[in-house]
C-alpha positions as a Markdown table, in Angstrom:
| # | Residue | x | y | z |
|---|---|---|---|---|
| 1 | Met | 98.9 | 43.6 | -7.6 |
| 2 | Glu | 95.7 | 45.0 | -6.2 |
| 3 | Asn | 94.2 | 45.4 | -10.3 |
| 4 | Thr | 95.2 | 42.1 | -10.8 |
| 5 | Arg | 93.0 | 40.8 | -8.3 |
| 6 | Asn | 90.0 | 42.7 | -8.8 |
| 7 | Thr | 90.1 | 41.8 | -12.6 |
| 8 | Ala | 90.2 | 38.1 | -11.8 |
| 9 | Arg | 87.2 | 38.7 | -9.2 |
| 10 | Glu | 85.6 | 40.2 | -11.9 |
| 11 | Trp | 85.9 | 37.2 | -14.4 |
| 12 | Val | 85.3 | 34.7 | -11.6 |
| 13 | His | 81.6 | 36.7 | -11.6 |
| 14 | Gly | 81.0 | 36.9 | -15.1 |
| 15 | Leu | 81.9 | 32.9 | -15.0 |
| 16 | Thr | 79.8 | 32.5 | -12.1 |
| 17 | Ala | 76.8 | 34.5 | -13.8 |
| 18 | Leu | 77.3 | 32.6 | -17.3 |
| 19 | Ile | 77.3 | 29.2 | -15.9 |
| 20 | Leu | 73.9 | 30.3 | -14.0 |
| 21 | Gly | 72.3 | 32.1 | -17.0 |
| 22 | Leu | 73.3 | 28.8 | -19.3 |
| 23 | Phe | 71.5 | 26.7 | -16.5 |
| 24 | Leu | 68.7 | 28.3 | -15.8 |
| 25 | Leu | 68.1 | 28.7 | -19.7 |
| 26 | Gly | 68.7 | 24.7 | -19.8 |
| 27 | Ile | 65.8 | 24.6 | -17.3 |
| 28 | Ser | 63.7 | 26.7 | -19.1 |
| 29 | Ser | 64.2 | 25.0 | -21.9 |
| 30 | Gly | 63.3 | 21.5 | -20.7 |
| 31 | Leu | 59.9 | 22.7 | -18.6 |
| 32 | Gly | 58.6 | 21.3 | -22.3 |
| 33 | Val | 60.2 | 18.0 | -22.2 |
| 34 | Ile | 59.4 | 17.2 | -18.7 |
| 35 | Lys | 55.6 | 18.3 | -19.4 |
| 36 | Asn | 55.2 | 15.7 | -22.3 |
| 37 | Ile | 57.2 | 12.9 | -19.9 |
| 38 | Val | 54.1 | 14.0 | -17.3 |
| 39 | Asp | 51.4 | 13.8 | -20.3 |
| 40 | Leu | 52.7 | 10.7 | -21.2 |
| 41 | Trp | 53.4 | 8.9 | -17.8 |
| 42 | Gly | 49.8 | 9.9 | -17.1 |
| 43 | Ala | 48.4 | 8.8 | -20.4 |
| 44 | Val | 50.3 | 4.8 | -19.6 |
| 45 | Leu | 48.9 | 5.2 | -15.6 |
| 46 | Phe | 45.5 | 5.9 | -17.3 |
| 47 | Val | 44.8 | 2.4 | -18.9 |
| 48 | Pro | 45.0 | 0.1 | -15.5 |
| 49 | Glu | 43.2 | 3.5 | -13.2 |
| 50 | Tyr | 40.2 | 3.6 | -15.9 |
| 51 | Pro | 38.5 | 0.8 | -14.2 |
| 52 | Ala | 39.3 | 1.5 | -10.8 |
| 53 | Val | 37.2 | 5.2 | -12.0 |
| 54 | Val | 34.8 | 3.3 | -13.5 |
| 55 | Leu | 34.0 | 1.1 | -10.7 |
| 56 | Arg | 33.9 | 4.7 | -7.9 |
| 57 | Asp | 31.8 | 6.5 | -10.4 |
| 58 | Ile | 29.3 | 3.4 | -10.3 |
| 59 | Tyr | 29.6 | 2.9 | -6.5 |
| 60 | Ile | 28.5 | 6.1 | -5.9 |
| 61 | Gly | 25.4 | 6.7 | -8.2 |
| 62 | Trp | 24.7 | 3.2 | -6.9 |
| 63 | Arg | 24.9 | 4.6 | -3.2 |
| 64 | Ser | 22.6 | 7.7 | -4.7 |
| 65 | Trp | 20.1 | 5.2 | -6.3 |
| 66 | Ser | 20.1 | 3.3 | -3.1 |
| 67 | Arg | 19.1 | 6.7 | -1.1 |
| 68 | Asn | 16.7 | 7.7 | -3.7 |
| 69 | Ile | 14.9 | 4.5 | -3.4 |
| 70 | Ala | 14.8 | 3.9 | 0.4 |
| 71 | Gly | 13.4 | 7.5 | 0.8 |
| 72 | Met | 10.8 | 6.4 | -1.7 |
| 73 | Asn | 10.2 | 3.1 | -0.3 |
| 74 | Asp | 9.8 | 5.4 | 3.3 |
| 75 | Glu | 7.6 | 7.8 | 1.3 |
| 76 | Val | 5.1 | 4.8 | -0.1 |
| 77 | Val | 4.8 | 3.8 | 3.1 |
| 78 | Arg | 4.0 | 7.0 | 4.8 |
| 79 | Leu | 1.5 | 7.4 | 2.1 |
| 80 | Arg | -0.1 | 4.2 | 2.2 |
| 81 | Asn | -0.6 | 4.5 | 6.5 |
| 82 | Glu | -1.8 | 7.9 | 6.1 |
| 83 | Asn | -4.3 | 6.6 | 3.1 |
| 84 | Ala | -5.6 | 4.1 | 5.3 |
| 85 | Lys | -6.2 | 6.3 | 7.7 |
| 86 | Leu | -8.0 | 8.7 | 5.9 |
| 87 | Arg | -10.1 | 5.5 | 4.9 |
| 88 | Leu | -10.8 | 4.9 | 8.6 |
| 89 | Asp | -11.4 | 8.1 | 9.2 |
| 90 | Leu | -13.9 | 8.7 | 6.0 |
| 91 | Ala | -15.5 | 5.5 | 6.6 |
| 92 | Arg | -16.3 | 6.5 | 10.7 |
| 93 | Leu | -18.1 | 9.9 | 9.4 |
| 94 | Ala | -19.7 | 8.2 | 6.7 |
| 95 | Ser | -21.1 | 5.9 | 9.0 |
| 96 | Glu | -22.1 | 8.2 | 11.5 |
| 97 | Lys | -24.0 | 10.5 | 9.2 |
| 98 | Ile | -25.8 | 7.8 | 8.5 |
| 99 | Tyr | -26.6 | 6.4 | 11.8 |
| 100 | Thr | -27.5 | 10.1 | 13.2 |
| 101 | Ser | -29.9 | 11.1 | 10.3 |
| 102 | Ser | -31.6 | 8.2 | 11.0 |
| 103 | Asp | -33.4 | 7.5 | 14.3 |
| 104 | Gln | -31.1 | 6.1 | 17.5 |
| 105 | Thr | -33.4 | 3.5 | 18.2 |
| 106 | Pro | -33.2 | 0.1 | 15.9 |
| 107 | Arg | -36.3 | -0.6 | 15.0 |
| 108 | Thr | -37.1 | -4.2 | 14.9 |
| 109 | Ala | -38.9 | -6.7 | 12.5 |
| 110 | Lys | -40.4 | -10.3 | 12.3 |
| 111 | Val | -39.7 | -12.7 | 10.0 |
| 112 | Thr | -42.7 | -14.0 | 8.6 |
| 113 | Leu | -41.1 | -16.9 | 6.0 |
| 114 | Arg | -38.2 | -18.3 | 5.4 |
| 115 | Ala | -39.1 | -21.5 | 3.1 |
| 116 | Pro | -36.9 | -24.7 | 3.4 |
| 117 | Met | -36.2 | -24.1 | -0.7 |
| 118 | Ser | -34.4 | -21.0 | 0.1 |
| 119 | Trp | -33.4 | -21.3 | 3.9 |
| 120 | Trp | -30.0 | -19.8 | 3.1 |
| 121 | Ser | -31.2 | -17.1 | 0.5 |
| 122 | Glu | -34.2 | -14.9 | 1.6 |
| 123 | Ile | -36.4 | -14.1 | 4.4 |
| 124 | Arg | -39.8 | -12.1 | 4.6 |
| 125 | Ile | -40.2 | -10.1 | 6.8 |
| 126 | Asp | -43.3 | -7.9 | 8.0 |
| 127 | Arg | -42.4 | -4.3 | 7.7 |
| 128 | Gly | -43.1 | -2.9 | 4.5 |
| 129 | Glu | -43.1 | 1.1 | 2.7 |
| 130 | Gln | -45.3 | 1.9 | 5.7 |
| 131 | Asp | -42.2 | 1.3 | 7.9 |
| 132 | Lys | -40.2 | 3.7 | 5.5 |
| 133 | Ile | -38.8 | 0.1 | 4.5 |
| 134 | Thr | -36.3 | 1.0 | 1.1 |
| 135 | Gln | -34.6 | -1.5 | -1.0 |
| 136 | Gly | -30.7 | -2.3 | -0.1 |
| 137 | Leu | -31.8 | -1.2 | 3.2 |
| 138 | Pro | -29.1 | -3.2 | 5.6 |
| 139 | Val | -30.9 | -6.0 | 8.3 |
| 140 | Phe | -28.7 | -7.0 | 11.2 |
| 141 | Ser | -28.9 | -9.8 | 13.8 |
| 142 | Asn | -27.2 | -9.5 | 17.2 |
| 143 | Gly | -25.8 | -6.5 | 16.1 |
| 144 | Tyr | -24.7 | -8.4 | 12.2 |
| 145 | Leu | -25.1 | -7.7 | 9.2 |
| 146 | Val | -27.4 | -10.5 | 7.6 |
| 147 | Gly | -28.8 | -9.5 | 4.4 |
| 148 | Arg | -30.3 | -6.3 | 2.9 |
| 149 | Val | -33.5 | -5.9 | 1.9 |
| 150 | Ser | -34.7 | -6.5 | -1.7 |
| 151 | Asn | -38.0 | -6.4 | -2.8 |
| 152 | Val | -40.6 | -4.1 | -0.6 |
| 153 | Ser | -44.3 | -4.0 | -0.9 |
| 154 | Ala | -46.7 | -1.5 | 1.1 |
| 155 | Met | -46.8 | -4.0 | 4.4 |
| 156 | Ser | -43.8 | -6.7 | 4.0 |
| 157 | Ser | -40.8 | -6.7 | 2.4 |
| 158 | Trp | -38.0 | -9.5 | 1.3 |
| 159 | Ala | -34.9 | -9.9 | 2.3 |
| 160 | Glu | -31.4 | -11.3 | 0.6 |
| 161 | Leu | -29.6 | -13.7 | 3.0 |
| 162 | Ile | -25.5 | -12.9 | 3.4 |
| 163 | Thr | -25.2 | -16.7 | 2.5 |
| 164 | Ser | -27.6 | -16.6 | -0.6 |
| 165 | Ser | -25.2 | -17.5 | -3.7 |
| 166 | Ser | -26.4 | -14.3 | -5.5 |
| 167 | Phe | -25.7 | -12.2 | -2.2 |
| 168 | Met | -22.1 | -9.8 | -3.4 |
| 169 | Ile | -20.8 | -6.5 | -1.4 |
| 170 | Pro | -17.4 | -5.4 | -0.8 |
| 171 | Ala | -16.0 | -5.8 | 1.8 |
| 172 | Val | -12.4 | -5.0 | 4.1 |
| 173 | Ile | -10.9 | -6.6 | 6.6 |
| 174 | Glu | -10.3 | -4.5 | 9.0 |
| 175 | Glu | -6.7 | -5.5 | 10.6 |
| 176 | Thr | -4.6 | -5.0 | 7.2 |
| 177 | Arg | -7.8 | -3.2 | 5.4 |
| 178 | Glu | -7.4 | -5.7 | 2.6 |
| 179 | Leu | -10.5 | -5.4 | 0.2 |
| 180 | Gly | -12.2 | -8.4 | -0.9 |
| 181 | Val | -15.7 | -8.8 | -1.8 |
| 182 | Val | -18.5 | -11.3 | 0.9 |
| 183 | Ala | -20.5 | -14.0 | -1.1 |
| 184 | Gly | -22.2 | -16.9 | -0.1 |
| 185 | Asp | -22.4 | -20.2 | -1.3 |
| 186 | Gly | -26.7 | -21.0 | -0.6 |
| 187 | Ser | -25.7 | -23.8 | 1.5 |
| 188 | Gly | -25.1 | -21.6 | 4.8 |
| 189 | Ala | -21.3 | -20.5 | 3.7 |
| 190 | Val | -20.6 | -17.4 | 3.6 |
| 191 | Tyr | -16.2 | -16.3 | 2.2 |
| 192 | Met | -14.3 | -13.4 | 1.1 |
| 193 | Arg | -12.9 | -13.6 | -2.3 |
| 194 | Tyr | -10.7 | -11.5 | -4.6 |
| 195 | Ile | -7.8 | -11.4 | -1.6 |
| 196 | Pro | -4.4 | -11.6 | -3.2 |
| 197 | Ala | -2.7 | -14.9 | -2.3 |
| 198 | Gly | 0.4 | -14.4 | 0.2 |
| 199 | Arg | -1.2 | -11.7 | 2.6 |
| 200 | Ala | -0.7 | -11.6 | 6.4 |
| 201 | Ile | -4.3 | -12.6 | 7.2 |
| 202 | Arg | -5.3 | -14.6 | 10.5 |
| 203 | Lys | -8.1 | -16.4 | 12.2 |
| 204 | Gly | -9.6 | -14.0 | 14.4 |
| 205 | Met | -9.4 | -11.3 | 12.3 |
| 206 | Lys | -12.9 | -9.3 | 11.3 |
| 207 | Val | -14.2 | -8.5 | 8.5 |
| 208 | Ser | -17.2 | -5.8 | 7.8 |
| 209 | Thr | -18.4 | -3.0 | 4.5 |
| 210 | Ala | -16.6 | -1.2 | 2.7 |
| 211 | Met | -17.5 | 1.7 | 1.0 |
| 212 | Ile | -20.6 | 1.0 | -0.9 |
| 213 | Gly | -23.3 | 3.4 | -1.1 |
| 214 | Glu | -25.7 | 5.6 | 1.4 |
| 215 | Gln | -28.1 | 3.1 | 2.8 |
| 216 | Leu | -25.0 | 0.2 | 2.9 |
| 217 | Pro | -22.4 | 2.4 | 4.9 |
| 218 | Pro | -18.8 | 0.9 | 5.7 |
| 219 | Gly | -18.0 | -0.3 | 8.8 |
| 220 | Leu | -20.7 | -2.5 | 9.1 |
| 221 | Pro | -19.7 | -6.3 | 11.2 |
| 222 | Ile | -20.4 | -9.2 | 9.4 |
| 223 | Gly | -18.1 | -12.0 | 10.8 |
| 224 | Gln | -14.7 | -12.8 | 11.0 |
| 225 | Ile | -11.8 | -14.6 | 9.2 |
| 226 | Thr | -12.3 | -18.8 | 10.2 |
| 227 | Gly | -8.7 | -19.2 | 9.0 |
| 228 | Glu | -9.5 | -21.5 | 6.3 |
| 229 | Tyr | -8.9 | -20.6 | 3.0 |
| 230 | Thr | -7.8 | -22.0 | -0.6 |
| 231 | Ile | -5.9 | -20.1 | -3.3 |
| 232 | Gly | -7.2 | -20.4 | -7.2 |
| 233 | Ser | -5.2 | -20.5 | -10.3 |
| 234 | Asp | -5.3 | -16.7 | -10.5 |
| 235 | Gly | -3.8 | -15.8 | -7.8 |
| 236 | Tyr | -5.9 | -14.9 | -5.2 |
| 237 | Ala | -7.4 | -16.7 | -2.2 |
| 238 | Thr | -10.7 | -17.2 | -0.7 |
| 239 | Tyr | -11.3 | -16.7 | 3.0 |
| 240 | Lys | -13.8 | -18.1 | 4.8 |
| 241 | Ile | -16.0 | -16.3 | 7.3 |
| 242 | Glu | -17.8 | -17.4 | 10.6 |
| 243 | Pro | -21.0 | -14.8 | 10.5 |
| 244 | Gly | -21.2 | -13.2 | 13.8 |
| 245 | Ala | -25.1 | -13.9 | 13.5 |
| 246 | Asp | -26.0 | -17.4 | 13.9 |
| 247 | Leu | -28.0 | -17.2 | 10.3 |
| 248 | Ser | -28.9 | -20.9 | 10.7 |
| 249 | Gly | -32.2 | -19.5 | 12.8 |
| 250 | Phe | -33.3 | -16.3 | 14.3 |
| 251 | Phe | -37.0 | -14.9 | 14.0 |
| 252 | Thr | -36.4 | -11.2 | 13.9 |
| 253 | Val | -34.3 | -8.4 | 12.9 |
| 254 | Ser | -33.0 | -5.0 | 12.7 |
| 255 | Tyr | -33.1 | -2.4 | 10.4 |
């Protein structure tokens, strides 16, 4: 009886092991099928997911590009500000060098001739080569630039006025650092030309000389913007300037 029970138990154990082995064999053989099903399902899902993946990549790329552009813009602004500061420092140093190399006290000269027909073009002064007058030297009235020496003789000199139609010098608007050209119209008016339209230029902004040469240094005051302006077909604006000196009549100049 005991032997019969043992034999039956062995048969049960053997059948259980056989069934378990067959089950594991079936699972192992079905893994390839499962993988194929998963791959097929992934291929099916790829179609609706593809636009979302592309949009995600575009968004990531756009964010990176935007950050780079923002960083570049910030760098451009920083460099512009730094460049403007360096230009101001350079102009200041150049002016100080020129002024310290000359006499500290401005010298004066009398206006000896101002012909009616060339009233707004030129003047003659009673200083010449013997007074160390040289061509291109700036002349002032009331501390403002009124012209520059155009011709020198031994005892006298001629100075072209900023109201002359042939007078043109580079200038800068001090508040915005916009560069342009100051020119007269031959009739008493002075303008600043070649300023790109749309700039934030307002009435009262100061105008002074830009870097030109050793005899006409930067920073020499000319006048201020009146607020009147015109825009040409070339996209450049012309602003009228109110000279700091009274150019309608003066009898002495400094140099």
